[in-house]
C-alpha positions in Angstrom: 17.3 0.3 -47.6 14.8 1.6 -45.1 12.4 -1.1 -44.1 8.7 -0.4 -43.7 7.4 0.4 -40.2 4.3 -1.7 -40.8 3.8 -5.2 -42.1 3.9 -5.4 -45.9 0.5 -6.9 -46.5 1.3 -7.7 -50.2 3.7 -10.4 -49.0 0.8 -12.6 -48.1 0.2 -13.2 -51.8 1.6 -16.7 -52.6 3.7 -15.6 -55.6 5.2 -12.7 -53.7 5.9 -15.1 -50.8 7.8 -17.3 -53.2 9.6 -14.4 -54.7 10.7 -13.1 -51.3 11.9 -16.5 -50.2 13.8 -16.9 -53.5 15.5 -13.6 -53.0 16.4 -14.6 -49.4 17.9 -17.9 -50.7 19.8 -16.1 -53.4 21.3 -13.8 -50.9 22.2 -16.6 -48.6 23.9 -18.4 -51.5 25.8 -15.2 -52.4 27.1 -15.1 -48.8 28.8 -18.4 -49.5 30.2 -17.4 -52.9 33.8 -17.4 -54.2 36.3 -14.8 -53.0 36.5 -11.5 -54.9 38.4 -11.7 -58.2 38.2 -15.5 -58.4 36.1 -17.0 -61.2 34.2 -19.8 -59.7 34.4 -23.2 -61.4 31.3 -24.7 -63.0 29.7 -27.0 -60.5 27.4 -29.7 -61.7 23.9 -29.5 -60.2 23.4 -31.7 -57.1 20.4 -33.5 -56.1 18.2 -31.9 -53.3 19.2 -33.6 -50.1 16.6 -35.6 -48.3 16.0 -33.4 -45.3 13.3 -32.8 -42.7 10.9 -29.9 -43.2 12.7 -26.6 -42.3 9.3 -25.3 -41.0 9.8 -27.7 -38.0 13.0 -26.0 -37.0 11.6 -22.5 -37.6 8.5 -23.3 -35.5 10.7 -24.7 -32.7 12.8 -21.5 -32.8 9.6 -19.4 -32.6 8.1 -21.5 -29.8 11.2 -21.1 -27.7 11.1 -17.3 -28.3 7.5 -17.2 -27.1 8.6 -19.1 -23.9 11.6 -16.9 -23.4 13.8 -20.0 -23.8 16.9 -18.3 -25.2 19.1 -21.3 -24.6 16.7 -23.4 -26.7 16.7 -20.8 -29.5 20.5 -20.6 -29.4 20.8 -24.4 -29.8 19.0 -24.1 -33.2 21.5 -21.6 -34.6 23.9 -22.6 -37.4 27.5 -23.3 -36.5 28.6 -20.0 -38.2 26.0 -18.0 -36.3 27.1 -19.6 -33.0 30.8 -18.9 -33.8 29.9 -15.2 -34.4 27.8 -14.7 -31.2 28.1 -16.3 -27.8 25.0 -17.7 -26.0 25.2 -14.9 -23.4 25.4 -12.2 -26.0 22.5 -13.8 -27.9 20.3 -13.8 -24.8 21.4 -10.2 -24.0 20.3 -9.0 -27.4 16.8 -10.3 -26.9 16.5 -9.1 -23.3 17.8 -5.7 -24.3 15.0 -5.4 -26.9 12.5 -6.6 -24.4 13.5 -4.0 -21.8 13.8 -1.1 -24.3 10.6 -1.7 -26.1 8.7 -2.9 -23.0 7.7 -6.2 -24.5 5.4 -8.2 -22.3 4.5 -11.0 -24.7 5.7 -12.6 -28.0 3.4 -14.4 -30.4 4.8 -15.9 -33.6 3.7 -18.3 -36.3 5.0 -19.7 -39.5 3.3 -18.5 -42.7 5.2 -20.2 -45.5 8.4 -21.9 -46.4 10.6 -22.4 -49.5 13.7 -24.5 -49.6 16.3 -25.2 -52.3 18.8 -27.8 -51.6 20.6 -27.2 -48.4 19.1 -23.7 -48.0 15.6 -22.6 -47.0 13.6 -19.5 -46.1 10.7 -19.5 -43.7 8.3 -16.6 -43.7 6.8 -16.0 -40.2 4.7 -13.4 -38.5 5.7 -12.1 -35.1 3.6 -9.8 -32.8 5.5 -8.1 -30.0 3.1 -6.8 -27.3 4.4 -3.6 -25.7 3.3 -1.5 -22.9 3.7 1.9 -24.6 3.2 1.1 -28.3 0.6 -1.7 -28.3 1.3 -4.5 -30.8 4.3 -4.4 -33.1 3.5 -6.9 -35.9 6.1 -7.8 -38.5 6.5 -10.4 -41.3 10.1 -11.6 -41.4 11.9 -14.2 -43.5 14.1 -16.6 -41.5 17.1 -18.0 -43.4 18.0 -21.6 -42.6 20.9 -23.9 -43.7 21.1 -27.7 -43.6 24.2 -28.6 -41.7 25.4 -31.6 -39.6 22.2 -33.5 -40.6 19.7 -30.9 -39.5 18.2 -27.5 -40.4 19.7 -24.6 -38.4 19.0 -20.9 -38.3 21.3 -18.4 -40.0 20.7 -15.7 -37.4 20.8 -11.9 -37.7 19.5 -9.0 -35.7 16.7 -8.6 -38.2 15.0 -11.8 -37.0 14.0 -9.8 -33.8 12.8 -6.7 -35.8 13.5 -6.2 -39.4 14.4 -2.5 -38.7 17.4 -3.8 -36.8 18.9 -5.6 -39.8 22.4 -4.3 -40.5 23.6 -3.6 -37.0 20.7 -1.4 -35.7 20.4 -0.7 -32.0 17.0 -0.1 -30.3 16.6 3.1 -28.3 13.7 4.6 -26.5 13.0 8.3 -25.7 10.3 9.0 -23.2 8.7 12.1 -21.7 6.5 11.8 -18.6 3.7 14.2 -17.8 3.8 16.0 -14.5 2.8 13.7 -11.6 -0.8 13.8 -10.4 -1.6 15.1 -6.9 -3.1 13.4 -3.9 -6.0 15.2 -2.1 -8.3 14.6 0.8 -12.0 14.1 0.3 -12.6 17.8 0.0 -9.7 18.7 -2.3 -7.2 19.7 0.4 -3.7 18.7 -0.7 -1.8 15.7 0.7 0.9 15.4 -2.0 1.7 17.7 -4.9 4.4 18.7 -7.4 5.8 22.1 -6.8 8.2 24.5 -5.2 8.9 24.1 -1.5 11.0 25.8 1.1 13.0 24.0 3.8 13.0 26.0 7.0 15.5 25.8 9.8 17.1 27.9 12.6 20.5 28.6 14.1 19.7 28.8 17.8 22.5 31.1 18.7 21.3 33.7 16.2 17.7 33.9 17.5 17.2 37.4 18.9 13.5 37.3 19.3 12.5 33.6 20.0 8.9 34.5 20.7 8.4 36.2 17.3 10.1 33.3 15.5 7.9 30.7 17.2 4.7 32.7 16.6 5.6 33.0 12.9 6.7 29.4 12.3 4.1 27.6 14.4 1.1 28.1 12.1 3.3 27.8 9.0 4.7 24.4 10.0 1.6 23.1 11.8 3.6 22.5 15.0 3.1 24.0 18.5 5.7 26.4 19.8 6.7 23.8 22.4 7.3 21.2 19.7 9.4 23.6 17.7 11.5 24.5 20.8 12.1 20.9 21.5 13.7 20.4 18.0 16.6 22.8 18.8 16.7 22.5 22.6 19.9 20.5 22.7 21.6 21.9 19.6 24.8 24.0 19.7 24.3 27.7 19.0 25.9 27.6 15.6 24.2 24.4 14.3 21.6 24.6 11.6 18.5 22.8 12.9 15.9 21.6 10.4 12.3 22.5 11.5 10.3 21.4 8.4 9.2 22.1 4.9 6.5 24.5 3.6 4.9 25.1 0.2 6.6 28.1 -1.5 3.3 29.9 -1.9 2.7 29.9 1.9 6.2 31.2 2.5 5.8 33.9 -0.1 2.8 35.3 1.8 5.0 35.8 4.9 8.3 36.3 3.2 9.0 39.8 4.5 8.3 38.7 8.1 10.4 35.6 7.9 13.4 37.2 6.3 13.4 39.9 8.9 13.8 37.3 11.7 17.5 36.7 12.7 18.4 33.0 13.0 15.7 31.8 10.5 17.0 30.2 7.3 14.9 29.5 4.1 16.1 27.1 1.5 13.9 26.7 -1.6 13.8 23.6 -3.8 11.5 21.8 -6.3 10.0 18.6 -5.1 7.1 16.2 -4.5 5.7 18.2 -1.5 3.9 16.7 1.5 2.3 19.5 3.6 2.6 19.7 7.4 5.5 17.3 7.4 3.2 14.5 6.2 -0.6 14.1 6.5 -1.2 10.4 7.0 2.3 9.6 5.6 2.0 5.8 6.2 -1.1 6.0 4.0 -0.1 8.5 1.4 3.5 7.0 1.1 6.5 8.6 -0.6 8.6 8.6 -3.7 12.0 7.0 -4.0 14.5 5.9 -6.7 13.7 2.7 -8.5 15.4 -0.2 -6.7 17.7 -2.5 -8.8 15.3 -5.4 -8.3 12.4 -3.3 -9.7 14.3 -2.0 -12.7 13.2 -4.5 -15.3 9.5 -4.2 -14.3 9.5 -0.4 -14.5 11.5 -0.4 -17.8 8.9 -2.6 -19.3 6.4 0.2 -18.5 8.4 2.8 -20.3 10.5 4.2 -17.4 14.1 4.9 -18.1 15.1 3.8 -14.6 16.2 7.3 -13.4 12.8 8.3 -12.1 11.5 8.5 -8.5 8.4 6.3 -8.1 5.8 5.5 -5.5 7.4 3.1 -3.0 4.7 2.9 -0.3 1.1 3.7 0.4 -1.1 5.4 -2.2 1.9 6.7 -4.1 2.8 3.1 -4.9 -0.8 1.8 -5.3 -1.7 4.6 -7.6 1.6 4.8 -9.6 -0.2 3.9 -12.9 -2.6 6.8 -12.3 -0.3 9.4 -10.8 2.5 8.9 -13.3 0.3 9.0 -16.4 1.7 7.5 -19.6 4.8 9.0 -21.1 5.1 10.0 -24.7 7.5 7.5 -26.3 9.5 7.1 -29.5 11.1 3.8 -30.4 14.0 4.1 -32.8 16.6 1.9 -34.5 20.0 3.7 -34.7 22.9 2.6 -36.8 26.7 3.2 -36.6 26.5 5.3 -39.9 24.1 7.7 -38.3 20.9 6.4 -39.8 17.8 6.5 -37.7 14.6 4.5 -38.3 11.5 5.4 -36.3 9.8 2.2 -35.4 6.8 3.3 -33.3 5.6 6.2 -31.1 2.9 6.7 -28.5 1.0 9.8 -27.3 1.3 11.1 -23.8 -1.6 10.4 -21.4 -2.1 13.0 -18.7 -1.5 12.0 -15.1 -4.6 11.5 -12.9 -5.1 12.7 -9.4 -6.2 10.7 -6.4 -8.9 12.0 -4.1 -8.7 10.0 -0.9 -11.5 9.3 1.6 -9.5 11.1 4.3 -10.7 14.2 6.1 -7.6 16.3 6.5 -8.6 18.3 9.6 -9.6 15.1 11.4 -6.5 13.3 10.2 -4.2 16.1 11.5 -6.1 16.2 14.8 -5.6 12.5 15.2 -1.8 12.8 14.5 -1.4 15.7 16.8 -3.3 14.0 19.6 -0.9 11.0 19.4 1.9 13.5 19.5 0.5 15.4 22.4 1.7 13.0 25.1 4.6 14.1 27.3 6.6 11.1 26.2 6.5 9.7 22.6 3.9 7.0 22.3 3.3 4.2 19.8 -0.2 3.7 18.7 -2.9 4.2 16.1 -6.2 5.8 15.4 -8.8 4.8 12.7 -12.0 6.5 11.8 -14.5 4.9 9.4 -17.8 6.0 7.8 -20.1 3.1 8.9 -22.4 3.6 5.9 -19.7 3.0 3.3 -16.4 1.8 4.8 -14.6 4.9 3.8 -11.6 5.7 6.0 -11.9 9.3 7.4 -8.7 9.1 9.4 -5.8 6.7 9.8 -3.0 7.8 12.0 0.0 5.9 13.2 2.6 6.9 15.8 5.5 7.5 15.7 5.2 9.2 12.3 7.7 10.5 9.8 8.2 13.3 7.2 7.9 11.9 3.7 9.6 15.0 2.3 12.9 13.6 3.6 12.9 10.9 0.9 13.7 13.6 -1.7 17.5 13.8 -2.0 17.2 17.4 -3.2 15.6 18.4 0.1 18.2 20.3 2.2 16.9 18.3 5.2 17.3 14.8 3.5 20.2 13.9 5.8 17.6 13.3 8.5 16.3 10.3 6.6 18.9 8.0 8.1 17.6 8.6 11.6 14.1 7.8 10.4 15.2 4.5 8.7 17.2 3.5 11.8 14.6 4.4 14.3 13.8 1.3 16.5 10.2 2.5 16.8 9.8 1.9 13.1 7.8 5.0 12.1 7.3 3.6 8.6 5.1 0.9 10.0 1.4 1.6 9.7 0.2 0.5 13.1 -3.4 1.1 12.1 -3.2 -1.8 9.6 0.0 -3.7 10.4 0.1 -3.4 14.2 -1.3 -6.5 15.9 -2.4 -6.3 19.5 -4.3 -8.3 22.1 -7.7 -6.6 22.1 -8.4 -7.0 25.9 -11.9 -6.1 26.8 -12.8 -4.9 23.3 -13.1 -8.6 22.5 -15.9 -9.0 25.0 -18.2 -7.8 22.2 -17.9 -10.9 20.0 -17.8 -13.1 23.1 -21.1 -11.6 24.1 -22.4 -12.4 20.6 -21.1 -16.0 21.0 -22.9 -16.3 24.3 -26.2 -15.2 22.7 -25.8 -17.4 19.7 -25.0 -20.4 21.7 -28.4 -20.5 23.3 -26.8 -21.1 26.7 -27.1 -17.4 27.6 -29.7 -14.6 27.1 -29.4 -10.9 27.7 -31.1 -11.5 31.0 -28.9 -14.4 32.3 -27.6 -13.5 35.8 -24.0 -14.1 36.9 -22.4 -12.9 40.1 -19.7 -10.3 39.3 -17.4 -10.3 42.2 -13.7 -9.5 42.5 -12.5 -13.1 42.1 -13.5 -16.0 39.8 -12.5 -19.6 40.7 -14.0 -21.5 37.8 -10.6 -23.2 37.0 -10.1 -24.2 40.7 -8.5 -22.6 43.7 -5.0 -22.8 42.2 -6.0 -20.8 39.1 -7.9 -17.8 40.4 -8.8 -15.0 38.0 -9.6 -11.4 39.1 -11.9 -8.7 38.0 -10.4 -5.4 37.0 -12.0 -3.9 40.2 -9.8 -6.1 42.5 -7.7 -4.2 44.9 -9.0 -0.7 44.0 -11.4 -0.3 47.0 -14.4 -0.6 44.7 -17.6 -2.4 45.6 -18.3 -5.6 43.6 -21.1 -5.2 41.0 -22.8 -8.3 42.3 -25.5 -10.1 40.3 -25.8 -8.6 36.8 -27.1 -9.6 33.4 -25.2 -9.9 30.2 -25.9 -6.4 28.9 -24.6 -5.0 32.2 -21.6 -7.2 32.0 -20.6 -5.5 28.8 -21.2 -2.1 30.3 -19.2 -2.8 33.4 -16.6 -4.9 31.5 -17.1 -7.6 34.2 -14.3 -10.2 33.8 -15.9 -12.9 35.9 -19.0 -12.8 33.8 -17.0 -13.3 30.6 -14.8 -15.9 32.2 -18.0 -17.8 32.9 -19.2 -17.4 29.3 -15.9 -18.5 27.8 -15.5 -21.5 30.2 -19.1 -22.7 29.5 -18.8 -22.4 25.7 -15.3 -23.9 25.7 -16.6 -27.0 27.5 -19.3 -27.4 24.8 -17.2 -26.5 21.7 -13.8 -24.9 22.1 -13.9 -23.6 18.5 -17.2 -21.7 18.9 -15.9 -18.4 20.2 -13.1 -18.4 17.6 -15.7 -19.1 14.9 -17.9 -16.2 15.9 -14.8 -13.9 16.2 -13.9 -14.7 12.6 -17.5 -13.8 11.5 -16.9 -10.4 13.2 -13.9 -9.9 10.9 -11.0 -11.0 13.0 -8.2 -13.4 11.9 -8.3 -12.3 8.3 -7.3 -9.2 6.4 -10.0 -6.6 5.7 -9.0 -6.5 2.1 -8.5 -2.7 2.2 -5.9 -3.3 -0.6 -4.4 0.2 -0.9 -2.0 -0.2 2.1 -0.3 -3.2 3.6 -2.1 -5.0 6.4 -1.7 -7.9 8.8 -4.3 -10.6 9.3 -4.0 -10.9 13.0 -4.7 -14.2 14.8 -7.7 -16.1 16.2 -6.4 -19.2 17.9 -8.4 -22.4 18.3 -7.7 -26.0 19.2 -6.7 -27.0 15.7 -4.4 -24.0 15.3 -2.7 -24.5 18.6 -2.1 -28.2 18.0 -0.9 -27.6 14.4 1.3 -24.6 15.2 2.5 -25.2 18.7 2.1 -28.9 18.9 0.3 -28.3 22.2 -3.3 -29.3 23.1 -6.0 -26.7 23.9 -6.7 -26.3 27.6 -9.6 -24.8 29.5 -7.5 -21.8 30.5 -6.9 -21.0 26.8 -10.6 -20.6 26.3 -11.1 -18.6 29.5 -8.3 -16.1 28.5 -9.9 -15.7 25.1 -13.1 -14.6 26.9 -11.4 -11.3 27.9 -9.4 -10.8 24.8 -6.1 -12.3 26.0 -4.1 -15.3 25.0 -4.2 -16.6 21.4 -5.9 -13.5 19.9 -4.3 -10.6 18.0 -6.2 -7.9 16.1 -5.4 -4.8 14.1 -7.0 -1.4 14.9 -8.6 -1.4 11.4 -10.3 -4.8 12.2 -11.7 -3.3 15.4 -12.9 -0.2 13.5 -14.6 -2.4 10.9 -16.4 -4.3 13.6 -17.6 -1.1 15.4 -18.8 0.3 12.0 -20.9 -2.8 11.4 -22.4 -2.6 14.9 -23.3 1.0 14.2 -24.9 0.5 10.8 -27.0 -2.5 11.8 -24.7 -5.4 11.0 -23.2 -4.9 7.5 -19.5 -5.4 7.2 -18.1 -3.1 4.6 -14.6 -3.4 3.1 -12.6 -0.3 4.3 -11.5 1.9 1.4 -9.1 4.8 1.1 -9.7 6.1 -2.4 -12.8 8.2 -3.1 -12.1 8.7 -6.8 -9.3 8.9 -9.4 -9.7 11.7 -11.8 -7.9 13.0 -14.9 -7.7 16.7 -15.6 -11.0 17.8 -17.2 -12.4 14.4 -17.6 -14.7 11.9 -15.8 -13.3 9.8 -13.0 -11.6 6.6 -14.0 -12.3 5.1 -10.6 -15.0 5.9 -8.0 -15.6 4.4 -4.5 -18.5 1.9 -4.4 -19.3 0.4 -1.0 -18.3 -3.3 -1.0 -20.1 -5.6 1.4 -17.8 -8.4 2.6 -20.1 -10.0 5.3 -22.7 -9.5 8.0 -22.4 -9.8 11.7 -23.8 -13.3 12.7 -26.3 -11.9 15.2 -30.0 -11.2 14.7 -31.6 -7.8 15.3 -32.5 -8.5 19.0 -29.0 -9.8 19.8 -27.4 -6.8 18.1 -29.7 -4.5 20.0 -28.5 -6.0 23.3 -24.9 -5.4 22.3 -25.7 -1.8 21.3 -27.4 -1.2 24.6 -24.4 -2.4 26.5 -22.1 -0.1 24.5 -24.3 2.9 24.8 -24.3 2.5 28.6 -20.5 2.4 28.7 -20.5 6.2 28.0 -23.8 7.2 29.6 -24.8 4.8 32.4 -23.5 5.4 36.0 -21.9 1.9 35.8 -20.2 2.6 32.5 -16.5 2.2 32.5 -16.0 5.4 30.5 -18.9 7.5 31.7 -16.7 10.1 33.5 -14.9 10.9 30.3 -18.1 11.7 28.3 -19.9 14.0 30.8 -21.2 17.0 29.0 -20.6 15.7 25.5 -23.6 16.7 23.3 -22.9 14.1 20.6 -24.5 10.7 21.5 -21.8 8.0 21.6 -21.3 4.3 22.3 -18.2 2.3 22.8 -16.0 -0.1 24.8 -12.9 0.4 26.9 -10.1 -2.1 26.7 -7.0 -2.5 28.8 -4.9 -5.3 27.3 -1.9 -7.0 28.9 1.1 -6.9 26.6 2.6 -10.4 26.2 6.0 -8.8 25.9 5.6 -7.2 29.3 5.4 -3.5 30.4 2.3 -1.4 31.0 -0.9 -2.5 29.2 -2.2 -1.2 25.9 -5.1 1.3 26.2 -8.0 0.8 23.9 -11.3 2.7 23.2 -13.5 1.6 20.3 -16.9 3.2 19.6 -19.1 5.1 17.3 -21.4 8.2 17.2 -25.1 8.3 16.8 -25.6 12.0 16.0 -27.7 11.4 12.8 -26.8 14.8 11.5 -27.5 15.5 7.8 -24.3 17.5 7.3 -21.9 14.9 8.9 -22.0 11.2 8.6 -21.6 9.4 11.9 -18.2 7.7 12.5 -16.8 4.6 14.0 -13.6 5.4 15.8 -10.8 3.3 17.4 -7.8 4.4 19.5 -5.0 2.2 20.8 -2.0 3.4 22.6 0.8 1.0 23.4 2.1 0.3 27.0 0.5 3.3 28.7 -2.2 2.1 31.0 -6.0 1.9 31.1 -8.2 2.5 28.1 -10.7 4.6 30.1 -7.9 6.9 31.3 -5.9 7.4 28.0 -7.8 6.2 25.0 -11.4 7.3 25.8 -10.4 11.0 26.3 -8.7 11.0 22.8 -12.0 9.5 21.4 -14.0 12.3 22.9 -11.6 15.0 21.6 -11.8 13.7 18.1 -15.6 13.5 18.2 -15.7 17.2 19.3 -13.3 18.2 16.5 -15.1 16.2 13.9 -18.6 17.5 14.7 -17.8 21.0 16.0 -14.6 21.9 14.3 -12.7 22.5 17.5 -12.3 20.9 21.0 -14.2 22.0 24.0 -12.5 23.3 27.1 -12.4 19.7 28.4 -8.8 18.9 29.1 -7.0 15.7 28.5 -5.4 14.2 31.6 -1.9 14.9 30.4 -2.7 18.4 29.1 -2.4 21.8 30.7 -4.5 23.2 27.8 -6.1 21.8 24.7 -3.2 20.7 22.5 -4.7 19.9 19.1 -2.4 22.7 17.7 -3.0 25.3 15.0 -5.7 24.9 12.4 -3.9 24.3 9.1 -4.6 26.6 6.2 -6.4 25.1 3.2 
């Protein structure tokens, strides 16, 4: 008998309920009848035993099912049922149905009951909530027997789903739509399904190296020098992977490439990430479902064999990018019968349009890669008016194409995963650094808010500061460089010149009044807490104060702790994204926007299911006059003769403001170089940007980070760098302009 796939509504009528229960009781009695061929003796009727209500046992069984308490359910089975099925097998049957059907919730209730002597039938309604098929609602009769002084459940598979009665096994067939693509804000690809070509060379077979480099450099988005470096130490007969390219781009140059001896092309189908990964720590990658993830993905309709988003936007947007599969849920039987239980229609995958600007993003990545020695660091660019992330680069980087096991170059993945520099780490959001002089911005705000300082308060800026006594001298960054002391300057000039003695004085003074005041203001500037960007992992950083130090380190706060905080050292750690958020708020007049990476999510041919809306998470704690004083100090950094970065911005036509930072690394080594700033171009065709650069263990911010800031401003506004050379360059090294 094939059972209906939908609830039989007529069973709700009382006389039909009674009839159904009577039939169930008759069948249950027949199961206990005499052996075949034996005429049963006439048995005198017996009185109905005085028993508890069987509905109580049935409800307890259903309540345990709703809780997922399989041990509790099993304890209510009849002795015969327990003899036929172990507790482990009983639990496995329910869990298998849950996984296969994607059941997320069970709701069940008793409808009616009929008992006759030591046998009873309880009609119940169960609703199985599934991911793919919605609610599966069934009305089922539960047979019970009175044994050992209590009602027990005579269990069968049909008590899970009636379609499984008689030994049916649940199976699921799914078919996923093609995965959605990831684009930049202008529709340029960052991740797409399609054909790709792995390109490599055998150095010993290269007969015209110049022609090879000229052909491959624009195709792979790498400079000829970077390509040469890849095979410089390889044996002549080795195959050296250079990168992956979209098949369409190779096809346009196929005759040229195949005519070059030593070049090898290996096509494959993949999830393709152009240029060896544009913002790979943001976009993410696909990988096989891990064992600990299997149950969760199976509940969503996955079979477990798929590759899914495992980092960045690929993971965040899995529900959009994967779409919803077409699914058919069936019960199959040993005799070949098949009962279709439910089916769902396919929902097309959606594509993600990010806030990133691909040319700016690639320029940021290439600038971090342009140093003679590999550097660790990060670059973040924000739209101050919305919080949209225009670029987010982290160095060292990695090629997300290597995570595809069908990629001929996938054997390189082991080196990526074992790299001690951890290229998978997004240093823009997860790297925490002492901010150095960048932190003088919120310290200046604290000075103004305290009422103990104004913008015109004069302090002597010499080479040495002795506020903690002769045995704890502190020095200005000008000490020992043959520079003339700045002398008596005001607070705005102190920010412009990055005068340590001035900020030592501020921090010491405020620390004596309230040691928690500067930390409090710093938190109001967005430090010490995650920005809530949400789409990528991030660190909260640290803003230490007396309570934190006592609680965490069991050590009291000392005046020196407050003084160190005044120049961004000591118990203070920030992420580049937090600094960029602060600079964006200074640029836009004081509004702190939550950084966002997704511009919209869009199905094919339909309206967006998600669109970016600016989210205000706070406001800088300063008033308009105080903010103006900070802005004047930052503008003078790049334009005034006393500005710490003026020499790096000579001739730049785009108005800029910013702050240098040279932060001592608590772990030792050279200091971290910072530059954080923003533009004030007010152009109708390009929004202004807030931009932050940090380069680990390299030296001064004005020497290394400020030139990178300038180069990115030129590329962003003019489309190309000027002839201005970076200190470590012999020529502009932004590299080839990628093809759309």
